[in-house]
TIRO-2110 file (N, C-alpha, C; in Angstrom, 1 decimal):
// TIRO-2110
0.7, -1.1, 0.1, N, 1, A
-0.1, 0.0, -0.1, CA, 1, A
0.9, 1.3, -0.1, C, 1, A
0.5, 2.3, -0.9, N, 2, A
1.3, 3.5, -0.8, CA, 2, A
1.3, 4.1, 0.6, C, 2, A
2.3, 4.7, 1.0, N, 3, A
2.4, 5.5, 2.2, CA, 3, A
1.4, 6.5, 2.3, C, 3, A
1.0, 7.3, 1.0, N, 4, A
-0.1, 8.3, 1.1, CA, 4, A
-1.5, 7.9, 1.5, C, 4, A
-1.8, 6.5, 0.9, N, 5, A
-2.9, 6.0, 1.5, CA, 5, A
-3.2, 5.7, 2.7, C, 5, A
-1.9, 5.1, 3.5, N, 6, A
-2.0, 4.8, 4.8, CA, 6, A
-1.9, 6.0, 5.7, C, 6, A
-1.5, 7.0, 5.1, N, 7, A
-1.6, 8.3, 6.2, CA, 7, A
-3.0, 9.0, 6.1, C, 7, A
-3.6, 8.8, 4.9, N, 8, A
-5.0, 9.1, 4.6, CA, 8, A
-5.9, 8.3, 5.7, C, 8, A
-5.8, 7.0, 5.6, N, 9, A
-6.5, 6.1, 6.4, CA, 9, A
-6.3, 6.5, 8.0, C, 9, A
-5.1, 6.7, 8.3, N, 10, A
-4.9, 6.9, 9.8, CA, 10, A
-5.6, 8.2, 10.2, C, 10, A
-5.5, 9.3, 9.1, N, 11, A
-5.9, 10.6, 9.5, CA, 11, A
-7.5, 10.3, 9.8, C, 11, A
-8.1, 9.6, 8.8, N, 12, A
-9.5, 9.2, 8.8, CA, 12, A
-10.0, 8.6, 10.2, C, 12, A
-9.2, 7.7, 10.7, N, 13, A
-9.5, 7.0, 12.0, CA, 13, A
-9.2, 7.7, 13.1, C, 13, A
-8.5, 8.9, 13.0, N, 14, A
-8.7, 10.0, 14.0, CA, 14, A
-9.4, 11.1, 14.1, C, 14, A
-10.6, 10.8, 14.0, N, 15, A
-11.7, 11.7, 14.0, CA, 15, A
-11.6, 12.6, 15.0, C, 15, A
-11.8, 13.9, 15.0, N, 16, A
-11.6, 14.7, 16.2, CA, 16, A
-13.2, 14.8, 16.9, C, 16, A
-13.4, 14.7, 17.9, N, 17, A
-14.7, 14.5, 18.9, CA, 17, A
-14.6, 15.9, 19.5, C, 17, A
-16.0, 16.7, 19.6, N, 18, A
-15.8, 18.0, 20.1, CA, 18, A
-15.8, 17.7, 21.6, C, 18, A
-15.2, 18.5, 22.3, N, 19, A
-15.0, 18.5, 23.7, CA, 19, A
-16.4, 18.4, 24.6, C, 19, A
-16.6, 17.4, 25.6, N, 20, A
-17.6, 17.5, 26.4, CA, 20, A
-18.1, 18.9, 26.7, C, 20, A
-19.6, 18.9, 27.0, N, 21, A
-19.9, 20.3, 27.5, CA, 21, A
-19.4, 20.6, 28.7, C, 21, A
-19.0, 21.9, 28.9, N, 22, A
-18.5, 22.2, 30.2, CA, 22, A
-19.6, 22.2, 31.2, C, 22, A
-19.1, 21.7, 32.5, N, 23, A
-19.9, 21.4, 33.7, CA, 23, A
-20.6, 22.7, 34.0, C, 23, A
-21.8, 22.9, 34.2, N, 24, A
-22.5, 24.1, 34.9, CA, 24, A
-21.9, 24.5, 36.1, C, 24, A
-21.8, 25.8, 36.3, N, 25, A
-21.1, 26.2, 37.8, CA, 25, A
-22.0, 25.8, 38.7, C, 25, A
-21.2, 25.7, 39.8, N, 26, A
-21.7, 25.2, 41.0, CA, 26, A
-22.8, 26.4, 41.4, C, 26, A
-23.9, 25.9, 42.2, N, 27, A
-24.7, 26.7, 42.6, CA, 27, A
-24.3, 27.8, 43.4, C, 27, A
-24.9, 29.1, 43.4, N, 28, A
-24.3, 30.2, 44.5, CA, 28, A
-24.6, 29.8, 45.8, C, 28, A
-23.6, 30.0, 46.5, N, 29, A
-23.6, 29.7, 47.8, CA, 29, A
-24.5, 30.5, 48.7, C, 29, A
-25.1, 30.4, 49.8, N, 30, A
-25.9, 31.1, 50.5, CA, 30, A
-24.8, 31.5, 51.7, C, 30, A
-25.2, 32.5, 52.4, N, 31, A
-24.3, 32.8, 53.7, CA, 31, A
-24.3, 31.6, 54.9, C, 31, A
-23.0, 31.2, 55.3, N, 32, A
-23.0, 30.2, 56.3, CA, 32, A
-23.9, 30.5, 57.5, C, 32, A
-24.5, 29.6, 58.3, N, 33, A
-25.4, 29.8, 59.3, CA, 33, A
-25.1, 28.6, 60.2, C, 33, A
-25.6, 28.8, 61.4, N, 34, A
-25.6, 27.7, 62.4, CA, 34, A
-26.3, 28.0, 63.5, C, 34, A
-26.3, 27.2, 64.8, N, 35, A
-27.2, 27.5, 65.7, CA, 35, A
-26.9, 28.9, 66.4, C, 35, A
-28.0, 29.3, 66.9, N, 36, A
-27.6, 30.6, 67.6, CA, 36, A
-28.0, 30.6, 69.0, C, 36, A
-27.3, 31.6, 69.7, N, 37, A
-27.7, 31.8, 70.9, CA, 37, A
-27.9, 33.4, 71.2, C, 37, A
-28.7, 34.0, 72.2, N, 38, A
-29.0, 35.1, 72.3, CA, 38, A
-27.6, 35.9, 73.0, C, 38, A
-27.5, 37.1, 72.6, N, 39, A
-26.3, 38.0, 73.0, CA, 39, A
-27.1, 39.0, 73.7, C, 39, A
-28.1, 39.9, 72.8, N, 40, A
-28.7, 41.0, 73.7, CA, 40, A
-29.9, 41.3, 72.7, C, 40, A
-30.7, 42.5, 73.5, N, 41, A
-32.1, 42.6, 72.8, CA, 41, A
-32.3, 44.0, 73.2, C, 41, A
-32.7, 44.9, 72.3, N, 42, A
-33.2, 46.3, 72.8, CA, 42, A
-33.6, 47.1, 71.5, C, 42, A
-34.6, 48.1, 71.9, N, 43, A
-34.9, 48.8, 70.8, CA, 43, A
-35.7, 48.0, 69.7, C, 43, A
-36.4, 46.9, 70.0, N, 44, A
-37.2, 45.9, 69.2, CA, 44, A
-36.2, 45.2, 68.2, C, 44, A
-34.9, 45.1, 68.4, N, 45, A
-34.0, 44.2, 67.8, CA, 45, A
-33.6, 43.4, 68.8, C, 45, A
-33.1, 42.1, 68.2, N, 46, A
-32.2, 41.3, 68.8, CA, 46, A
-31.0, 40.9, 68.4, C, 46, A
-29.9, 40.5, 68.9, N, 47, A
-28.7, 40.3, 68.6, CA, 47, A
-28.3, 38.8, 68.9, C, 47, A
-27.9, 37.9, 68.1, N, 48, A
-27.7, 36.7, 68.3, CA, 48, A
-26.2, 36.2, 67.9, C, 48, A
-25.6, 35.2, 68.5, N, 49, A
-24.3, 34.5, 68.2, CA, 49, A
-24.5, 33.4, 67.3, C, 49, A
-24.0, 33.3, 66.0, N, 50, A
-24.3, 32.3, 65.3, CA, 50, A
-23.1, 31.5, 65.2, C, 50, A
-22.9, 29.9, 65.1, N, 51, A
-21.5, 29.2, 64.9, CA, 51, A
-22.0, 28.1, 64.1, C, 51, A
-21.4, 28.6, 62.9, N, 52, A
-21.7, 27.2, 61.7, CA, 52, A
-20.8, 26.2, 62.1, C, 52, A
-21.3, 24.9, 61.8, N, 53, A
-20.4, 23.6, 62.0, CA, 53, A
-18.9, 23.7, 61.8, C, 53, A
-18.1, 23.7, 62.0, N, 54, A
-16.9, 23.9, 61.7, CA, 54, A
-16.3, 25.4, 61.1, C, 54, A
-17.0, 26.2, 61.4, N, 55, A
-17.0, 27.5, 61.0, CA, 55, A
-16.7, 28.5, 61.9, C, 55, A
-16.4, 29.9, 61.6, N, 56, A
-16.1, 30.9, 62.5, CA, 56, A
-17.4, 31.5, 63.0, C, 56, A
-17.5, 31.8, 64.1, N, 57, A
-18.8, 32.5, 64.8, CA, 57, A
-18.9, 34.0, 64.2, C, 57, A
-20.0, 34.2, 64.2, N, 58, A
-20.6, 35.8, 63.6, CA, 58, A
-21.7, 36.2, 64.4, C, 58, A
-22.1, 37.3, 64.5, N, 59, A
-23.2, 37.8, 65.3, CA, 59, A
-24.5, 38.5, 64.0, C, 59, A
-25.6, 38.4, 64.4, N, 60, A
-26.7, 38.9, 63.6, CA, 60, A
-27.6, 39.8, 64.6, C, 60, A
-28.0, 41.0, 64.0, N, 61, A
-28.8, 41.8, 64.6, CA, 61, A
-30.3, 41.8, 63.6, C, 61, A
-31.3, 41.4, 64.2, N, 62, A
-32.7, 41.4, 63.4, CA, 62, A
-33.6, 42.1, 64.2, C, 62, A
-34.5, 42.8, 63.4, N, 63, A
-35.6, 43.3, 64.2, CA, 63, A
-37.1, 42.5, 64.1, C, 63, A
-37.7, 42.4, 64.9, N, 64, A
-39.0, 41.6, 64.9, CA, 64, A
-39.9, 42.2, 63.6, C, 64, A
-40.7, 41.5, 63.1, N, 65, A
-41.7, 42.0, 62.0, CA, 65, A
-43.0, 42.4, 62.9, C, 65, A
-43.1, 43.6, 62.6, N, 66, A
-44.4, 44.4, 63.2, CA, 66, A
-45.6, 43.8, 62.4, C, 66, A
-46.7, 43.6, 63.1, N, 67, A
-48.0, 43.3, 62.4, CA, 67, A
-48.2, 44.2, 61.5, C, 67, A
-48.5, 43.6, 60.1, N, 68, A
-48.8, 44.4, 59.0, CA, 68, A
-47.7, 45.0, 58.1, C, 68, A
-46.6, 44.5, 58.6, N, 69, A
-45.3, 44.8, 57.9, CA, 69, A
-44.6, 43.9, 57.1, C, 69, A
-45.3, 42.8, 56.9, N, 70, A
-44.7, 41.7, 56.1, CA, 70, A
-44.0, 42.2, 54.6, C, 70, A
-44.8, 43.1, 53.9, N, 71, A
-44.4, 43.4, 52.8, CA, 71, A
-43.2, 44.4, 52.7, C, 71, A
-42.8, 45.1, 53.8, N, 72, A
-41.8, 45.9, 53.7, CA, 72, A
-40.5, 45.5, 53.6, C, 72, A
-39.5, 45.9, 53.3, N, 73, A
-38.0, 45.5, 53.2, CA, 73, A
-37.6, 45.2, 54.7, C, 73, A
-36.8, 44.4, 54.8, N, 74, A
-36.2, 44.2, 56.1, CA, 74, A
-34.6, 44.3, 56.1, C, 74, A
-34.0, 44.6, 57.2, N, 75, A
-32.4, 44.8, 57.1, CA, 75, A
-32.2, 43.8, 58.3, C, 75, A
-31.3, 43.0, 58.1, N, 76, A
-30.5, 42.3, 59.1, CA, 76, A
-29.0, 42.5, 58.9, C, 76, A
-28.4, 43.1, 60.2, N, 77, A
-27.0, 43.4, 60.1, CA, 77, A
-26.2, 42.1, 60.7, C, 77, A
-25.0, 41.9, 59.9, N, 78, A
-24.3, 40.6, 60.1, CA, 78, A
-23.0, 41.0, 60.3, C, 78, A
-22.3, 40.7, 61.4, N, 79, A
-21.0, 40.9, 61.5, CA, 79, A
-20.0, 39.8, 62.1, C, 79, A
-18.7, 39.7, 61.2, N, 80, A
-17.9, 38.6, 61.6, CA, 80, A
-16.5, 39.3, 61.4, C, 80, A
-15.5, 38.3, 61.9, N, 81, A
-14.2, 38.7, 61.8, CA, 81, A
-13.5, 39.6, 60.8, C, 81, A
-13.9, 38.9, 59.6, N, 82, A
-12.9, 39.5, 58.3, CA, 82, A
-14.1, 40.4, 57.5, C, 82, A
-15.6, 39.9, 57.5, N, 83, A
-16.4, 40.6, 56.8, CA, 83, A
-17.7, 40.7, 57.5, C, 83, A
-18.2, 42.0, 57.2, N, 84, A
-19.5, 42.5, 57.9, CA, 84, A
-20.5, 42.9, 56.7, C, 84, A
-21.5, 43.5, 57.0, N, 85, A
-22.6, 43.9, 56.2, CA, 85, A
-24.1, 44.0, 56.5, C, 85, A
-24.8, 43.9, 55.6, N, 86, A
-26.2, 43.8, 55.7, CA, 86, A
-26.9, 42.7, 54.8, C, 86, A
-28.0, 42.4, 55.2, N, 87, A
-29.0, 41.8, 54.3, CA, 87, A
-30.3, 42.1, 54.0, C, 87, A
-30.5, 42.6, 52.8, N, 88, A
-31.9, 43.3, 52.5, CA, 88, A
-32.8, 41.9, 52.2, C, 88, A
-34.0, 41.9, 52.8, N, 89, A
-34.9, 40.9, 52.5, CA, 89, A
-36.4, 41.4, 52.4, C, 89, A
-37.5, 40.8, 51.9, N, 90, A
-38.8, 41.0, 52.2, CA, 90, A
-39.0, 42.3, 51.3, C, 90, A
-38.5, 42.3, 50.3, N, 91, A
-38.8, 43.5, 49.2, CA, 91, A
-39.3, 42.6, 47.9, C, 91, A
-40.0, 43.9, 47.2, N, 92, A
-40.7, 43.1, 46.1, CA, 92, A
-40.2, 44.2, 45.0, C, 92, A
-39.3, 43.5, 44.1, N, 93, A
-38.9, 44.6, 42.9, CA, 93, A
-40.1, 45.1, 42.1, C, 93, A
-39.9, 46.4, 41.7, N, 94, A
-40.9, 47.0, 41.1, CA, 94, A
-41.1, 47.0, 39.7, C, 94, A
-39.9, 46.4, 39.0, N, 95, A
-39.6, 46.0, 37.7, CA, 95, A
-40.6, 44.9, 37.4, C, 95, A
-41.2, 44.8, 36.5, N, 96, A
-42.0, 43.7, 36.3, CA, 96, A
-41.3, 42.5, 35.9, C, 96, A
-41.3, 41.5, 36.4, N, 97, A
-40.7, 40.3, 36.2, CA, 97, A
-39.3, 40.0, 36.8, C, 97, A
-38.8, 41.1, 37.5, N, 98, A
-37.5, 41.1, 38.1, CA, 98, A
-37.2, 40.1, 39.3, C, 98, A
-36.4, 39.4, 39.1, N, 99, A
-36.0, 38.6, 40.3, CA, 99, A
-34.7, 38.4, 40.8, C, 99, A
-34.3, 38.4, 42.0, N, 100, A
-32.9, 38.2, 42.3, CA, 100, A
-32.3, 36.8, 41.8, C, 100, A
-31.3, 36.9, 41.4, N, 101, A
-30.4, 35.7, 41.0, CA, 101, A
-29.4, 35.4, 41.8, C, 101, A
-29.5, 34.1, 42.3, N, 102, A
-28.2, 33.9, 43.3, CA, 102, A
-26.8, 34.1, 42.6, C, 102, A
-25.9, 34.7, 43.3, N, 103, A
-24.6, 34.9, 42.8, CA, 103, A
-24.5, 35.9, 41.9, C, 103, A
-25.5, 36.7, 41.4, N, 104, A
-25.5, 37.8, 40.5, CA, 104, A
-25.2, 39.1, 41.5, C, 104, A
-24.4, 40.0, 40.9, N, 105, A
-24.1, 41.3, 41.5, CA, 105, A
-25.1, 42.4, 41.0, C, 105, A
-25.4, 43.2, 42.0, N, 106, A
-26.6, 44.0, 41.8, CA, 106, A
-26.0, 45.5, 42.3, C, 106, A
-26.3, 46.7, 41.6, N, 107, A
-26.0, 47.8, 42.3, CA, 107, A
-27.2, 48.4, 43.3, C, 107, A
-27.0, 49.0, 44.6, N, 108, A
-27.9, 49.1, 45.3, CA, 108, A
-27.8, 50.5, 45.8, C, 108, A
-28.8, 51.5, 45.5, N, 109, A
-29.0, 52.8, 45.7, CA, 109, A
-29.8, 52.8, 47.2, C, 109, A
-29.1, 53.4, 48.2, N, 110, A
-29.6, 53.7, 49.4, CA, 110, A
-29.9, 55.1, 49.9, C, 110, A
-31.2, 55.2, 49.9, N, 111, A
-31.4, 56.8, 50.1, CA, 111, A
-32.2, 57.0, 51.4, C, 111, A
-31.2, 57.3, 52.4, N, 112, A
-31.7, 57.6, 53.6, CA, 112, A
-32.4, 59.1, 53.9, C, 112, A
-33.3, 59.4, 54.8, N, 113, A
-33.9, 60.5, 54.9, CA, 113, A
-33.0, 61.5, 55.5, C, 113, A
-32.0, 61.3, 56.1, N, 114, A
-30.8, 62.2, 56.7, CA, 114, A
-29.7, 61.9, 56.1, C, 114, A
-29.0, 62.7, 55.2, N, 115, A
-27.7, 62.5, 54.6, CA, 115, A
-27.9, 62.0, 53.2, C, 115, A
-26.5, 62.0, 52.4, N, 116, A
-26.7, 61.8, 51.0, CA, 116, A
-27.2, 60.4, 50.6, C, 116, A
-27.4, 60.2, 49.3, N, 117, A
-27.7, 58.9, 48.8, CA, 117, A
-26.3, 58.0, 48.8, C, 117, A
-26.3, 56.6, 49.1, N, 118, A
-25.0, 56.1, 49.2, CA, 118, A
-25.2, 54.5, 48.2, C, 118, A
-24.5, 54.6, 47.3, N, 119, A
-24.2, 53.6, 46.2, CA, 119, A
-23.4, 52.3, 46.8, C, 119, A
-24.0, 50.8, 46.7, N, 120, A
-23.3, 49.7, 47.3, CA, 120, A
-23.6, 48.7, 46.2, C, 120, A
-22.5, 47.7, 46.5, N, 121, A
-22.8, 46.7, 45.4, CA, 121, A
-23.2, 45.5, 46.3, C, 121, A
-24.1, 44.8, 45.9, N, 122, A
-25.0, 43.5, 46.7, CA, 122, A
-24.7, 42.4, 45.9, C, 122, A
-24.6, 41.2, 46.5, N, 123, A
-24.9, 39.9, 45.7, CA, 123, A
-26.1, 39.3, 46.1, C, 123, A
-26.8, 38.7, 45.3, N, 124, A
-28.0, 37.8, 45.3, CA, 124, A
-27.8, 36.5, 46.0, C, 124, A
-28.7, 36.5, 46.8, N, 125, A
-28.5, 35.2, 47.8, CA, 125, A
-29.5, 34.0, 47.3, C, 125, A
-29.4, 32.8, 47.3, N, 126, A
-30.4, 31.8, 46.8, CA, 126, A
-31.8, 32.1, 47.4, C, 126, A
-32.0, 32.8, 48.7, N, 127, A
-33.4, 32.8, 49.1, CA, 127, A
-34.1, 34.1, 48.6, C, 127, A
-33.7, 34.8, 47.7, N, 128, A
-34.1, 36.1, 47.0, CA, 128, A
-33.5, 37.4, 47.8, C, 128, A
-32.7, 37.4, 48.6, N, 129, A
-32.4, 38.3, 49.3, CA, 129, A
-30.9, 39.0, 48.7, C, 129, A
-30.6, 40.1, 49.3, N, 130, A
-29.5, 40.6, 48.6, CA, 130, A
-28.5, 41.0, 49.7, C, 130, A
-27.1, 40.7, 49.8, N, 131, A
-26.3, 40.7, 50.9, CA, 131, A
-25.1, 41.9, 50.3, C, 131, A
-25.0, 42.8, 51.2, N, 132, A
-24.1, 44.0, 51.1, CA, 132, A
-22.8, 43.5, 52.2, C, 132, A
-21.6, 43.3, 51.4, N, 133, A
-20.7, 43.0, 52.2, CA, 133, A
-19.6, 44.3, 52.3, C, 133, A
-19.2, 44.6, 53.5, N, 134, A
-18.0, 45.5, 53.9, CA, 134, A
-17.0, 44.9, 54.7, C, 134, A
-15.8, 45.3, 54.6, N, 135, A
-14.7, 44.8, 55.6, CA, 135, A
-15.1, 45.3, 56.7, C, 135, A
-14.8, 44.5, 57.7, N, 136, A
-15.2, 44.7, 59.3, CA, 136, A
-14.8, 45.7, 59.6, C, 136, A
-13.5, 46.0, 59.4, N, 137, A
-12.7, 47.2, 60.0, CA, 137, A
-13.4, 48.4, 59.5, C, 137, A
-14.3, 48.6, 58.5, N, 138, A
-14.7, 49.8, 58.2, CA, 138, A
-16.4, 49.8, 58.4, C, 138, A
-17.0, 48.5, 59.0, N, 139, A
-18.3, 48.4, 59.1, CA, 139, A
-19.3, 49.6, 60.2, C, 139, A
-18.6, 50.0, 60.9, N, 140, A
-19.3, 51.0, 61.5, CA, 140, A
-19.3, 52.3, 60.7, C, 140, A
-18.4, 52.7, 60.1, N, 141, A
-18.3, 53.7, 59.3, CA, 141, A
-19.3, 53.6, 57.9, C, 141, A
-19.3, 52.5, 57.5, N, 142, A
-20.0, 52.1, 56.1, CA, 142, A
-21.6, 52.1, 56.6, C, 142, A
-22.1, 51.8, 57.8, N, 143, A
-23.4, 51.7, 58.4, CA, 143, A
-23.9, 52.8, 58.7, C, 143, A
-22.9, 54.0, 59.0, N, 144, A
-23.4, 55.1, 59.7, CA, 144, A
-24.5, 55.9, 59.2, C, 144, A
-24.9, 55.9, 57.8, N, 145, A
-26.0, 56.5, 57.2, CA, 145, A
-27.2, 55.7, 57.7, C, 145, A
-27.1, 54.4, 58.1, N, 146, A
-28.4, 53.7, 58.2, CA, 146, A
-28.4, 53.7, 59.7, C, 146, A
-27.4, 54.1, 60.5, N, 147, A
-27.6, 54.4, 62.0, CA, 147, A
-28.3, 55.6, 62.3, C, 147, A
-28.0, 56.7, 61.5, N, 148, A
-28.4, 58.0, 61.6, CA, 148, A
-29.9, 58.3, 61.1, C, 148, A
-30.3, 57.8, 60.2, N, 149, A
-31.6, 58.0, 59.5, CA, 149, A
-32.7, 57.3, 60.3, C, 149, A
-33.9, 58.0, 60.0, N, 150, A
-35.1, 57.4, 60.3, CA, 150, A
-35.9, 56.6, 59.4, C, 150, A
-35.7, 56.6, 58.3, N, 151, A
-36.3, 55.8, 57.2, CA, 151, A
-35.4, 55.6, 56.1, C, 151, A
-35.3, 54.9, 55.1, N, 152, A
-34.3, 54.6, 54.3, CA, 152, A
-35.2, 53.8, 53.1, C, 152, A
-34.7, 54.2, 51.9, N, 153, A
-35.5, 53.6, 50.6, CA, 153, A
-34.4, 53.0, 49.7, C, 153, A
-34.5, 52.0, 49.3, N, 154, A
-33.7, 51.1, 48.3, CA, 154, A
-34.2, 51.1, 46.9, C, 154, A
-33.1, 51.1, 46.0, N, 155, A
-33.4, 51.0, 44.4, CA, 155, A
-32.1, 50.4, 43.9, C, 155, A
-32.6, 49.4, 42.7, N, 156, A
-31.5, 48.9, 42.1, CA, 156, A
-31.7, 49.0, 40.6, C, 156, A
-30.8, 49.4, 39.7, N, 157, A
-31.0, 49.4, 38.3, CA, 157, A
-31.5, 48.2, 37.8, C, 157, A
-31.4, 47.0, 38.1, N, 158, A
-31.8, 45.7, 37.8, CA, 158, A
-33.1, 45.2, 38.5, C, 158, A
-33.5, 45.8, 39.7, N, 159, A
-34.5, 45.2, 40.2, CA, 159, A
-35.8, 46.5, 40.3, C, 159, A
-35.2, 47.6, 40.4, N, 160, A
-36.0, 48.9, 40.2, CA, 160, A
-36.5, 49.1, 41.9, C, 160, A
-37.3, 49.7, 42.2, N, 161, A
-37.8, 50.4, 43.5, CA, 161, A
-38.1, 49.2, 44.1, C, 161, A
-37.5, 49.1, 45.5, N, 162, A
-37.4, 47.8, 46.1, CA, 162, A
-38.2, 48.1, 47.8, C, 162, A
-38.6, 49.4, 47.8, N, 163, A
-39.5, 49.7, 48.9, CA, 163, A
-38.7, 50.7, 50.0, C, 163, A
-39.4, 51.1, 50.9, N, 164, A
-38.8, 52.0, 51.8, CA, 164, A
-39.0, 51.4, 53.5, C, 164, A
-38.2, 51.7, 54.4, N, 165, A
-38.4, 50.9, 55.7, CA, 165, A
-38.1, 52.1, 56.7, C, 165, A
-38.6, 51.9, 57.8, N, 166, A
-38.5, 52.8, 58.9, CA, 166, A
-37.0, 52.2, 59.9, C, 166, A
-36.2, 53.2, 60.1, N, 167, A
-34.9, 52.5, 61.0, CA, 167, A
-34.8, 52.6, 62.2, C, 167, A
-36.0, 52.8, 63.0, N, 168, A
-35.9, 52.9, 64.6, CA, 168, A
-35.0, 51.8, 65.1, C, 168, A
-34.2, 52.4, 65.9, N, 169, A
-33.3, 51.4, 66.6, CA, 169, A
-32.2, 51.0, 66.1, C, 169, A
-31.8, 51.2, 64.7, N, 170, A
-30.7, 50.8, 63.8, CA, 170, A
-29.4, 51.0, 64.2, C, 170, A
-29.3, 52.3, 65.0, N, 171, A
-28.0, 52.7, 65.6, CA, 171, A
-27.7, 51.7, 66.8, C, 171, A
-28.6, 51.3, 67.6, N, 172, A
-28.5, 50.4, 68.9, CA, 172, A
-27.9, 49.0, 68.1, C, 172, A
-28.8, 48.5, 67.1, N, 173, A
-28.5, 47.3, 66.2, CA, 173, A
-27.0, 47.1, 66.0, C, 173, A
-26.6, 48.2, 65.3, N, 174, A
-25.6, 48.1, 64.4, CA, 174, A
-24.3, 48.3, 65.5, C, 174, A
-24.5, 48.8, 66.5, N, 175, A
-23.4, 48.9, 67.6, CA, 175, A
-23.4, 47.7, 68.2, C, 175, A
-24.6, 47.3, 68.7, N, 176, A
-24.6, 45.9, 69.5, CA, 176, A
-23.9, 44.7, 68.6, C, 176, A
-24.4, 44.7, 67.4, N, 177, A
-23.9, 43.8, 66.5, CA, 177, A
-22.3, 43.8, 66.7, C, 177, A
-21.9, 45.0, 66.4, N, 178, A
-20.4, 45.1, 66.4, CA, 178, A
-19.7, 44.7, 67.7, C, 178, A
-20.3, 44.9, 68.8, N, 179, A
-19.9, 44.6, 70.2, CA, 179, A
-19.9, 43.2, 70.5, C, 179, A
-20.8, 42.6, 69.9, N, 180, A
-21.1, 41.1, 69.8, CA, 180, A
-19.9, 40.4, 69.2, C, 180, A
-19.7, 41.0, 68.0, N, 181, A
-18.5, 40.5, 67.1, CA, 181, A
-17.4, 40.6, 67.7, C, 181, A
-17.0, 41.7, 68.3, N, 182, A
-15.7, 41.8, 69.1, CA, 182, A
-15.5, 40.9, 70.1, C, 182, A
-16.7, 40.6, 71.0, N, 183, A
-16.5, 39.7, 72.0, CA, 183, A
-16.7, 38.3, 71.6, C, 183, A
-17.2, 37.9, 70.8, N, 184, A
-17.5, 36.4, 70.1, CA, 184, A
-17.0, 35.9, 68.8, C, 184, A
-16.6, 36.8, 67.9, N, 185, A
-16.4, 36.5, 66.7, CA, 185, A
-15.0, 36.8, 66.0, C, 185, A
-14.4, 37.7, 66.9, N, 186, A
-12.8, 38.1, 66.5, CA, 186, A
-11.9, 36.9, 67.1, C, 186, A
-10.9, 36.6, 66.4, N, 187, A
-10.0, 35.6, 66.9, CA, 187, A
-9.4, 35.8, 67.9, C, 187, A
END
């Protein structure tokens, strides 16, 4: 057999196969959580210490839901050794059909009644909430507009208007959450 024919047969036998489809990315993770124990309560807020299995402790400040306030946005302050911030939940996006996608980044415009508007970046969580993370060392400074204001409204270009909420006791919650972090979550 001529060499050219053998080479042609060998090449035909080495048919290229398209690569397998890439695996879909892993689902976006939520925030770690674990059993909670009380730390402090006041001004209708409760601060708890959470310890995830095998993870580092963190503190959470939440306000009880007032009767008739289920449709209003809710803020939950979260403080930990390296990263702190807040979770915005309970909102209904005004843009028709807009939903929070887990892992996606959203711009978040925070408009307090006292002080200038603040632009932040939020990450979508699997439960439809948004998480705004800030370095713990600047937590008190970053949360200062929320501590000072009486009410605040939220907006995102991807989600539209997200509602307005009253901030009574937020200064207490921010400070108590940070105190809890210093006592229970820092190494």
